[in-house]
A tleap script that builds the chain and sets N, CA, C and O, in Angstrom:
source leaprc.protein.ff14SB
mol = sequence {
  NMET ALA ARG GLY VAL ARG ARG THR ILE GLU
  GLU LYS ILE ALA ASP LYS GLN GLU ILE ILE
  ASP ALA LEU GLU ILE ARG VAL LEU LYS GLU
  LYS GLU GLU LEU GLN VAL LEU LEU ASN GLU
  GLN ARG MET ALA ARG LEU GLU ILE LEU GLU
  GLU LEU ILE ASP ASN SER ASN LEU SER ILE
  GLU GLU VAL ALA GLN ILE LEU ARG GLN HIE
  ALA GLU GLU ALA GLU VAL GLU CVAL
}
set mol.1.N position { -6.318 34.831 39.756 }
set mol.1.CA position { -7.299 33.862 39.093 }
set mol.1.C position { -6.627 32.680 39.766 }
set mol.1.O position { -5.432 32.532 40.024 }
set mol.2.N position { -8.044 31.561 40.082 }
set mol.2.CA position { -7.082 30.291 40.868 }
set mol.2.C position { -6.668 29.604 39.226 }
set mol.2.O position { -7.296 29.963 38.229 }
set mol.3.N position { -5.509 28.565 39.156 }
set mol.3.CA position { -5.240 27.756 38.395 }
set mol.3.C position { -6.041 26.331 38.758 }
set mol.3.O position { -6.734 26.006 39.722 }
set mol.4.N position { -5.584 25.560 37.421 }
set mol.4.CA position { -6.173 24.042 38.192 }
set mol.4.C position { -4.759 22.893 38.785 }
set mol.4.O position { -3.560 23.169 38.795 }
set mol.5.N position { -5.135 22.159 39.037 }
set mol.5.CA position { -3.785 21.913 40.045 }
set mol.5.C position { -2.698 21.509 38.267 }
set mol.5.O position { -2.872 21.055 37.136 }
set mol.6.N position { -1.430 22.181 39.309 }
set mol.6.CA position { -0.648 21.727 38.118 }
set mol.6.C position { -0.155 20.077 37.850 }
set mol.6.O position { -0.264 19.213 38.720 }
set mol.7.N position { 0.281 19.884 36.774 }
set mol.7.CA position { 0.423 18.331 36.460 }
set mol.7.C position { 2.324 18.499 36.500 }
set mol.7.O position { 2.970 19.452 36.064 }
set mol.8.N position { 2.872 17.211 37.184 }
set mol.8.CA position { 3.958 17.507 37.133 }
set mol.8.C position { 4.298 16.729 35.064 }
set mol.8.O position { 3.676 16.261 34.110 }
set mol.9.N position { 5.610 17.076 35.475 }
set mol.9.CA position { 6.409 16.473 34.225 }
set mol.9.C position { 6.410 14.653 33.927 }
set mol.9.O position { 6.598 14.066 32.862 }
set mol.10.N position { 6.165 14.161 35.116 }
set mol.10.CA position { 6.001 12.592 34.674 }
set mol.10.C position { 4.616 12.648 33.763 }
set mol.10.O position { 4.393 12.406 32.577 }
set mol.11.N position { 3.934 13.005 34.681 }
set mol.11.CA position { 2.195 12.198 34.015 }
set mol.11.C position { 2.055 13.659 32.379 }
set mol.11.O position { 1.147 13.598 31.550 }
set mol.12.N position { 3.171 14.754 32.353 }
set mol.12.CA position { 3.003 14.990 31.179 }
set mol.12.C position { 3.305 14.694 29.715 }
set mol.12.O position { 2.825 15.063 28.643 }
set mol.13.N position { 4.835 13.435 30.303 }
set mol.13.CA position { 5.369 12.234 29.803 }
set mol.13.C position { 4.262 11.598 29.556 }
set mol.13.O position { 3.627 11.691 28.506 }
set mol.14.N position { 3.837 10.597 30.965 }
set mol.14.CA position { 2.995 9.384 30.533 }
set mol.14.C position { 1.925 10.363 29.135 }
set mol.14.O position { 2.026 10.042 27.951 }
set mol.15.N position { 1.189 11.266 29.507 }
set mol.15.CA position { 0.130 11.444 28.251 }
set mol.15.C position { 0.426 11.044 27.089 }
set mol.15.O position { -0.121 10.277 26.296 }
set mol.16.N position { 1.727 11.890 27.070 }
set mol.16.CA position { 2.645 12.023 25.462 }
set mol.16.C position { 2.471 10.720 25.122 }
set mol.16.O position { 1.803 10.456 24.122 }
set mol.17.N position { 3.087 9.624 25.960 }
set mol.17.CA position { 3.772 8.431 25.851 }
set mol.17.C position { 2.088 7.314 25.279 }
set mol.17.O position { 1.958 6.252 24.670 }
set mol.18.N position { 1.123 8.300 25.895 }
set mol.18.CA position { -0.146 7.535 25.829 }
set mol.18.C position { -0.215 7.625 24.389 }
set mol.18.O position { -0.229 6.606 23.699 }
set mol.19.N position { -0.282 9.407 23.635 }
set mol.19.CA position { -1.163 9.509 22.456 }
set mol.19.C position { 0.182 9.065 21.380 }
set mol.19.O position { -0.104 9.186 20.189 }
set mol.20.N position { 1.483 8.609 21.654 }
set mol.20.CA position { 2.074 8.354 20.617 }
set mol.20.C position { 1.963 6.889 20.736 }
set mol.20.O position { 2.199 6.218 19.731 }
set mol.21.N position { 1.587 6.230 21.986 }
set mol.21.CA position { 1.146 4.771 21.572 }
set mol.21.C position { 0.138 4.360 20.612 }
set mol.21.O position { 0.126 3.465 19.767 }
set mol.22.N position { -1.020 5.576 21.089 }
set mol.22.CA position { -2.319 5.449 19.889 }
set mol.22.C position { -2.566 5.460 18.228 }
set mol.22.O position { -3.358 5.023 17.393 }
set mol.23.N position { -1.417 6.211 18.320 }
set mol.23.CA position { -0.466 6.571 16.841 }
set mol.23.C position { -0.188 5.417 16.382 }
set mol.23.O position { -0.813 4.595 15.713 }
set mol.24.N position { 0.932 5.466 16.871 }
set mol.24.CA position { 1.617 4.114 16.308 }
set mol.24.C position { 0.256 3.101 16.117 }
set mol.24.O position { -0.345 3.065 15.043 }
set mol.25.N position { -0.256 2.070 17.601 }
set mol.25.CA position { -1.484 1.701 16.318 }
set mol.25.C position { -2.261 2.092 15.426 }
set mol.25.O position { -2.739 1.461 14.483 }
set mol.26.N position { -2.387 3.137 15.724 }
set mol.26.CA position { -3.470 3.713 14.653 }
set mol.26.C position { -3.257 3.393 12.961 }
set mol.26.O position { -4.003 2.882 12.126 }
set mol.27.N position { -1.414 4.133 12.863 }
set mol.27.CA position { -0.500 3.498 11.502 }
set mol.27.C position { -0.652 2.489 11.298 }
set mol.27.O position { -1.268 2.257 10.258 }
set mol.28.N position { -0.322 1.624 11.907 }
set mol.28.CA position { -0.143 -0.268 11.453 }
set mol.28.C position { -1.365 -0.524 11.452 }
set mol.28.O position { -1.391 -1.608 10.868 }
set mol.29.N position { -2.988 -0.122 11.854 }
set mol.29.CA position { -3.779 -0.039 11.376 }
set mol.29.C position { -3.712 0.745 10.079 }
set mol.29.O position { -3.291 -0.037 9.227 }
set mol.30.N position { -3.866 1.561 9.714 }
set mol.30.CA position { -3.785 2.027 8.353 }
set mol.30.C position { -3.514 1.759 7.248 }
set mol.30.O position { -4.005 1.990 6.143 }
set mol.31.N position { -1.770 0.681 8.032 }
set mol.31.CA position { -0.518 0.028 7.056 }
set mol.31.C position { -1.472 -1.090 6.463 }
set mol.31.O position { -1.477 -1.246 5.242 }
set mol.32.N position { -2.572 -2.161 7.562 }
set mol.32.CA position { -2.857 -3.314 6.896 }
set mol.32.C position { -4.098 -2.617 6.242 }
set mol.32.O position { -4.184 -3.428 5.320 }
set mol.33.N position { -4.816 -2.009 6.073 }
set mol.33.CA position { -5.888 -1.305 5.369 }
set mol.33.C position { -5.661 -1.092 3.746 }
set mol.33.O position { -6.220 -1.418 2.699 }
set mol.34.N position { -4.388 -0.274 4.215 }
set mol.34.CA position { -3.594 -0.168 2.772 }
set mol.34.C position { -3.223 -1.093 2.440 }
set mol.34.O position { -3.726 -1.186 1.320 }
set mol.35.N position { -2.328 -2.424 2.686 }
set mol.35.CA position { -2.232 -3.384 2.270 }
set mol.35.C position { -3.249 -3.797 1.489 }
set mol.35.O position { -3.128 -3.660 0.271 }
set mol.36.N position { -4.359 -4.339 2.002 }
set mol.36.CA position { -5.677 -4.938 1.659 }
set mol.36.C position { -5.847 -3.811 0.319 }
set mol.36.O position { -5.793 -4.448 -0.733 }
set mol.37.N position { -5.977 -2.781 0.156 }
set mol.37.CA position { -6.553 -2.176 -0.882 }
set mol.37.C position { -5.663 -1.775 -1.936 }
set mol.37.O position { -6.094 -1.112 -2.879 }
set mol.38.N position { -3.982 -2.257 -1.827 }
set mol.38.CA position { -3.224 -2.605 -2.564 }
set mol.38.C position { -3.206 -4.486 -3.304 }
set mol.38.O position { -2.979 -4.952 -4.421 }
set mol.39.N position { -3.493 -4.940 -2.263 }
set mol.39.CA position { -3.872 -6.431 -3.868 }
set mol.39.C position { -5.447 -6.512 -3.776 }
set mol.39.O position { -6.017 -7.500 -4.240 }
set mol.40.N position { -6.075 -5.607 -3.251 }
set mol.40.CA position { -7.623 -5.861 -4.166 }
set mol.40.C position { -6.999 -4.506 -5.485 }
set mol.40.O position { -7.851 -4.212 -6.324 }
set mol.41.N position { -6.069 -4.016 -5.569 }
set mol.41.CA position { -5.715 -3.424 -7.101 }
set mol.41.C position { -4.945 -4.090 -7.856 }
set mol.41.O position { -4.758 -3.794 -9.036 }
set mol.42.N position { -4.276 -5.304 -7.124 }
set mol.42.CA position { -3.517 -5.909 -7.762 }
set mol.42.C position { -4.376 -7.280 -8.729 }
set mol.42.O position { -4.004 -7.890 -9.731 }
set mol.43.N position { -5.591 -7.383 -7.932 }
set mol.43.CA position { -5.925 -8.226 -8.344 }
set mol.43.C position { -6.913 -8.745 -9.268 }
set mol.43.O position { -7.161 -9.900 -9.616 }
set mol.44.N position { -7.762 -6.880 -9.800 }
set mol.44.CA position { -7.875 -6.003 -10.181 }
set mol.44.C position { -7.079 -6.187 -11.618 }
set mol.44.O position { -7.347 -6.873 -12.603 }
set mol.45.N position { -6.240 -5.497 -11.393 }
set mol.45.CA position { -5.514 -5.583 -12.570 }
set mol.45.C position { -4.997 -7.201 -13.673 }
set mol.45.O position { -4.694 -7.313 -14.861 }
set mol.46.N position { -5.125 -8.276 -12.454 }
set mol.46.CA position { -4.411 -9.294 -12.788 }
set mol.46.C position { -6.371 -9.628 -13.382 }
set mol.46.O position { -6.627 -10.062 -14.505 }
set mol.47.N position { -6.993 -9.440 -12.780 }
set mol.47.CA position { -7.831 -10.109 -13.834 }
set mol.47.C position { -8.022 -9.678 -14.840 }
set mol.47.O position { -8.445 -10.527 -15.624 }
set mol.48.N position { -7.858 -8.189 -15.464 }
set mol.48.CA position { -8.005 -7.780 -16.809 }
set mol.48.C position { -7.163 -7.874 -17.468 }
set mol.48.O position { -7.212 -7.532 -18.650 }
set mol.49.N position { -6.030 -8.416 -16.847 }
set mol.49.CA position { -5.024 -9.301 -17.977 }
set mol.49.C position { -5.476 -10.795 -18.693 }
set mol.49.O position { -5.546 -11.356 -19.787 }
set mol.50.N position { -5.779 -11.045 -16.938 }
set mol.50.CA position { -6.733 -12.505 -17.359 }
set mol.50.C position { -7.566 -12.513 -18.481 }
set mol.50.O position { -7.260 -13.383 -19.297 }
set mol.51.N position { -8.591 -11.763 -18.798 }
set mol.51.CA position { -9.434 -11.513 -19.676 }
set mol.51.C position { -9.087 -11.071 -20.832 }
set mol.51.O position { -9.876 -11.390 -21.722 }
set mol.52.N position { -7.885 -10.235 -21.271 }
set mol.52.CA position { -7.599 -10.093 -22.425 }
set mol.52.C position { -6.200 -11.509 -23.038 }
set mol.52.O position { -5.516 -11.574 -24.060 }
set mol.53.N position { -6.260 -11.980 -22.401 }
set mol.53.CA position { -5.211 -13.250 -22.651 }
set mol.53.C position { -5.936 -14.078 -23.530 }
set mol.53.O position { -5.741 -14.715 -24.565 }
set mol.54.N position { -7.235 -13.726 -22.393 }
set mol.54.CA position { -8.363 -15.164 -22.788 }
set mol.54.C position { -8.927 -14.883 -24.475 }
set mol.54.O position { -9.211 -15.683 -25.367 }
set mol.55.N position { -8.931 -13.438 -24.429 }
set mol.55.CA position { -9.676 -12.500 -25.918 }
set mol.55.C position { -8.772 -12.578 -26.555 }
set mol.55.O position { -9.464 -12.772 -27.555 }
set mol.56.N position { -7.709 -12.613 -26.970 }
set mol.56.CA position { -6.647 -12.598 -27.401 }
set mol.56.C position { -6.061 -14.253 -28.554 }
set mol.56.O position { -5.385 -14.263 -29.582 }
set mol.57.N position { -6.658 -15.349 -27.822 }
set mol.57.CA position { -5.930 -16.549 -28.622 }
set mol.57.C position { -4.625 -16.720 -28.300 }
set mol.57.O position { -4.240 -17.715 -28.914 }
set mol.58.N position { -3.957 -16.370 -27.807 }
set mol.58.CA position { -2.183 -16.515 -27.360 }
set mol.58.C position { -2.299 -17.163 -26.420 }
set mol.58.O position { -3.291 -17.292 -25.702 }
set mol.59.N position { -1.495 -17.537 -26.355 }
set mol.59.CA position { -1.015 -18.194 -24.807 }
set mol.59.C position { -0.541 -17.229 -24.174 }
set mol.59.O position { -0.419 -16.059 -24.540 }
set mol.60.N position { -0.160 -17.903 -22.832 }
set mol.60.CA position { 0.610 -17.034 -22.249 }
set mol.60.C position { 1.943 -17.382 -22.451 }
set mol.60.O position { 2.367 -17.003 -21.360 }
set mol.61.N position { 2.771 -17.751 -22.937 }
set mol.61.CA position { 3.746 -18.151 -23.047 }
set mol.61.C position { 4.037 -16.781 -24.797 }
set mol.61.O position { 5.001 -16.087 -25.121 }
set mol.62.N position { 2.871 -16.965 -25.337 }
set mol.62.CA position { 3.312 -15.522 -26.523 }
set mol.62.C position { 2.824 -14.731 -26.045 }
set mol.62.O position { 3.261 -13.753 -26.652 }
set mol.63.N position { 2.061 -14.329 -25.210 }
set mol.63.CA position { 1.923 -13.241 -24.389 }
set mol.63.C position { 2.716 -12.389 -23.845 }
set mol.63.O position { 2.787 -11.175 -24.032 }
set mol.64.N position { 3.758 -13.558 -22.658 }
set mol.64.CA position { 4.540 -12.921 -22.159 }
set mol.64.C position { 6.107 -12.399 -23.245 }
set mol.64.O position { 6.912 -11.469 -23.180 }
set mol.65.N position { 5.930 -13.485 -24.091 }
set mol.65.CA position { 7.334 -12.652 -25.327 }
set mol.65.C position { 7.617 -11.502 -25.599 }
set mol.65.O position { 8.582 -10.748 -25.474 }
set mol.66.N position { 5.548 -11.459 -26.418 }
set mol.66.CA position { 5.322 -10.126 -26.862 }
set mol.66.C position { 5.455 -8.874 -25.921 }
set mol.66.O position { 5.800 -7.857 -26.524 }
set mol.67.N position { 5.260 -8.739 -24.606 }
set mol.67.CA position { 5.280 -8.358 -23.478 }
set mol.67.C position { 6.503 -8.014 -23.130 }
set mol.67.O position { 6.829 -6.885 -22.763 }
set mol.68.N position { 7.561 -9.412 -23.274 }
set mol.68.CA position { 9.249 -8.616 -23.584 }
set mol.68.C position { 10.047 -7.798 -24.826 }
set mol.68.O position { 11.036 -7.068 -24.756 }
set mol.69.N position { 9.498 -8.072 -25.614 }
set mol.69.CA position { 10.132 -7.381 -26.934 }
set mol.69.C position { 9.569 -6.127 -26.759 }
set mol.69.O position { 10.173 -5.105 -27.084 }
set mol.70.N position { 8.068 -6.118 -26.098 }
set mol.70.CA position { 7.897 -4.835 -25.715 }
set mol.70.C position { 8.712 -4.051 -25.203 }
set mol.70.O position { 9.121 -3.077 -25.834 }
set mol.71.N position { 9.299 -4.456 -23.351 }
set mol.71.CA position { 9.757 -3.795 -22.678 }
set mol.71.C position { 10.989 -3.765 -23.206 }
set mol.71.O position { 11.690 -3.337 -22.289 }
set mol.72.N position { 11.818 -4.008 -24.343 }
set mol.72.CA position { 13.219 -4.755 -24.366 }
set mol.72.C position { 13.181 -2.953 -25.538 }
set mol.72.O position { 13.918 -1.969 -25.476 }
set mol.73.N position { 12.375 -3.159 -26.155 }
set mol.73.CA position { 12.213 -1.519 -27.143 }
set mol.73.C position { 11.752 -0.648 -26.311 }
set mol.73.O position { 12.226 0.345 -26.862 }
set mol.74.N position { 11.190 -0.231 -25.399 }
set mol.74.CA position { 11.037 0.026 -24.313 }
set mol.74.C position { 12.331 0.937 -24.164 }
set mol.74.O position { 12.503 2.100 -24.530 }
set mol.75.N position { 13.276 -0.029 -23.451 }
set mol.75.CA position { 13.882 0.439 -22.648 }
set mol.75.C position { 14.947 0.908 -23.565 }
set mol.75.O position { 15.716 1.743 -23.091 }
set mol.76.N position { 15.161 0.480 -24.950 }
set mol.76.CA position { 15.981 1.078 -26.246 }
set mol.76.C position { 15.658 2.677 -26.365 }
set mol.76.O position { 16.668 3.377 -26.299 }
set mol.77.N position { 14.188 3.503 -26.561 }
set mol.77.CA position { 14.064 4.270 -26.427 }
set mol.77.C position { 14.353 5.340 -26.039 }
set mol.77.O position { 14.419 6.380 -26.694 }
set mol.78.N position { 14.696 5.055 -24.134 }
set mol.78.CA position { 14.894 5.622 -23.545 }
set mol.78.C position { 16.473 5.981 -23.151 }
set mol.78.O position { 16.718 6.819 -22.283 }
savepdb mol mol.pdb
quit
């Protein structure tokens, strides 16, 4: 059985480096997309909070104080 042309170690190394480079680019793009999604999620949460604050007839300072008290109470329970 005849084999194909045997590749040199340098060719194999170059091929692997190309694969790694392509994967690194892909990882960077995926991280950028993840950051966009996380920002969208954060904005959605902030919009919900804004709506709750607007509907509560409380000032932001009052809401902040309530949240601080709640956080302190939750900390004590742990």
